[in-house]
PANU-164363 format. One line per field, with one value per residue (C-alpha): residue number from 0; x, y, z. Coordinates in steps of 0.02 Angstrom, whole numbers, plus 50000, padded with zeros to 5 digits. Example, Ala and Ser with C-alpha at 12.3 -4.5 7.8 and 13.67 -1.06 7.14 Angstrom:
2
resi: 0 1
u: 50615 50684
v: 49775 49947
w: 50390 50357
***
This chain:
240
resi: 0 1 2 3 4 5 6 7 8 9 10 11 12 13 14 15 16 17 18 19 20 21 22 23 24 25 26 27 28 29 30 31 32 33 34 35 36 37 38 39 40 41 42 43 44 45 46 47 48 49 50 51 52 53 54 55 56 57 58 59 60 61 62 63 64 65 66 67 68 69 70 71 72 73 74 75 76 77 78 79 80 81 82 83 84 85 86 87 88 89 90 91 92 93 94 95 96 97 98 99 100 101 102 103 104 105 106 107 108 109 110 111 112 113 114 115 116 117 118 119 120 121 122 123 124 125 126 127 128 129 130 131 132 133 134 135 136 137 138 139 140 141 142 143 144 145 146 147 148 149 150 151 152 153 154 155 156 157 158 159 160 161 162 163 164 165 166 167 168 169 170 171 172 173 174 175 176 177 178 179 180 181 182 183 184 185 186 187 188 189 190 191 192 193 194 195 196 197 198 199 200 201 202 203 204 205 206 207 208 209 210 211 212 213 214 215 216 217 218 219 220 221 222 223 224 225 226 227 228 229 230 231 232 233 234 235 236 237 238 239
u: 54145 54066 54110 53965 54045 54180 54288 54289 54381 54532 54522 54547 54699 54817 54824 54994 55064 55118 54933 54888 55056 55017 54846 54856 54804 54650 54602 54635 54532 54384 54396 54393 54244 54157 54175 54115 53970 53930 53949 53835 53967 53979 54106 54172 54343 54401 54328 54397 54569 54575 54514 54650 54781 54731 54716 54864 54980 55122 55032 54920 54997 55123 55298 55372 55201 55111 54956 54913 54828 54909 54757 54841 54867 54685 54638 54744 54677 54492 54539 54601 54445 54336 54224 54344 54491 54465 54284 54288 54176 54078 54084 53992 54094 53945 53888 54040 54110 54003 54073 54025 53999 54188 54229 54123 54215 54378 54338 54281 54456 54531 54416 54450 54640 54642 54491 54377 54454 54486 54470 54595 54620 54426 54344 54192 54023 53998 53851 53827 53814 53651 53672 53641 53501 53580 53721 53710 53709 53522 53553 53687 53554 53433 53564 53600 53773 53871 54018 53889 53805 53973 54018 53837 53872 54028 53958 53830 53833 53820 53974 54063 54008 54074 54244 54242 54200 54042 53922 53838 53790 53678 53498 53362 53356 53532 53493 53346 53464 53581 53459 53350 53186 53062 53001 52833 52934 52891 53023 53039 53073 53200 53284 53287 53366 53501 53538 53570 53681 53793 53786 53842 53988 54043 54032 54160 54264 54246 54292 54268 54094 54054 54117 54014 53861 53881 53905 53760 53645 53709 53683 53494 53461 53295 53235 53286 53200 53040 52889 52779 52639 52509 52578 52578 52392 52350 52431 52332 52165 52211 52223 52073
v: 49935 49887 49711 49588 49452 49408 49343 49513 49586 49503 49630 49781 49901 49934 50109 50206 50195 50377 50424 50338 50352 50395 50302 50148 49973 49993 50155 50068 49910 50038 50098 49913 49876 50035 49985 49806 49870 49985 49843 49735 49609 49519 49597 49432 49399 49325 49470 49601 49516 49497 49683 49740 49638 49699 49881 49898 49754 49834 49821 49674 49554 49405 49462 49398 49346 49517 49430 49337 49430 49419 49365 49380 49571 49595 49499 49604 49770 49701 49662 49840 49911 49837 49940 49919 49976 50112 50087 50080 49925 49788 49623 49448 49292 49229 49398 49510 49675 49837 50011 50121 50304 50324 50205 50294 50459 50355 50286 50456 50530 50399 50402 50597 50566 50420 50413 50278 50106 50069 49922 49917 50115 50147 50206 50120 50166 50248 50230 50244 50083 50034 50035 49857 49841 49684 49783 49747 49926 49988 50164 50187 50125 50256 50399 50501 50467 50638 50535 50439 50594 50672 50521 50527 50697 50671 50541 50655 50729 50909 50886 50826 50974 51086 50997 51032 51205 51178 51224 51363 51232 51133 51133 51118 50923 50915 51006 50879 50739 50807 50810 50665 50752 50799 50961 50953 50951 51102 51230 51226 51052 51065 51204 51100 50941 51070 51127 50966 50919 51073 51032 50857 50920 51037 50893 50792 50942 50931 51098 51062 50999 51150 51261 51164 51169 51358 51376 51272 51380 51534 51460 51400 51540 51587 51405 51368 51524 51516 51523 51370 51360 51356 51492 51596 51554 51599 51764 51801 51752 51866 52011 51968
w: 54145 54303 54379 54374 54479 54601 54467 54385 54522 54441 54297 54412 54375 54512 54583 54593 54755 54764 54756 54920 55017 55191 55213 55322 55261 55361 55262 55099 55145 55189 55005 54942 55058 54988 54804 54836 54915 54777 54646 54742 54758 54927 55056 55099 55170 55008 54895 55006 54993 54811 54784 54902 54812 54640 54686 54801 54760 54850 55012 54997 54866 54923 54911 54756 54675 54645 54556 54720 54866 55041 55137 55299 55280 55238 55382 55500 55431 55443 55630 55653 55581 55717 55819 55982 55878 55735 55725 55527 55506 55588 55510 55501 55457 55348 55273 55251 55313 55330 55353 55490 55474 55516 55398 55265 55297 55289 55109 55058 55104 54993 54853 54851 54840 54716 54627 54567 54519 54340 54216 54069 54104 54095 54254 54324 54305 54472 54577 54774 54872 54963 55159 55200 55326 55410 55481 55682 55747 55733 55807 55671 55536 55584 55577 55446 55367 55311 55237 55131 55081 55021 54920 54834 54790 54713 54598 54522 54350 54428 54522 54370 54271 54416 54410 54226 54240 54147 54288 54189 54058 54183 54200 54349 54299 54355 54521 54550 54514 54641 54790 54727 54712 54575 54489 54598 54754 54862 54861 55048 55054 54920 55013 55163 55070 55001 55166 55245 55098 55140 55329 55292 55186 55333 55453 55347 55322 55128 55079 54881 54902 55015 54866 54745 54839 54858 54687 54652 54761 54663 54489 54535 54659 54572 54564 54743 54811 54729 54842 54876 54760 54901 54980 54825 54803 54987 54963 54798 54885 55024 54909 54818
***
């Protein structure tokens, strides 16, 4: 299931507190903001409060009323996430909350620990959020976001096959889906994209994703290391 409206947030299952023990309220809120963005649900104060309360009732629900979110606690965590404090997010009272690069890395860390949200025990359909062009920091918008790249990688079919120990059963189409390119893309461009992904995984210190990328490089070594067609043609013409 994937929530279609903010009302669907009331159906989200709570997470086991033992899984996220050690994360601050700001870390957990970054996780909630990430998923609201992924679901195209506005990251308003109200929606973040509800999702926090549903996912983490021990920390974000009203004492004695676990079905009701404690909006004060969410508000306090959002204040802590501001650029002048932890720099996890920027916010606009009318438009919502937007994670910074640092906030994305925090969300990635929580996701790695506790997994995706579930509805009635069933995991959501995972898709990566779109970076909203209305975020205030223009330099940040132009910069690459390693944490976002790693989150994207973890949401790909190829990564799931790797986790299942079935990487040898995958095909080139899965590799192309990982890098977001096409079969007619020049091999040199494919290798550049692949190298950038590995560098981003190293940047956020996600050793599991680094190991995954190295395993994929070995699995598809022949395909990745093909010569560019135009270079091959030039070489043939020179010999002729």
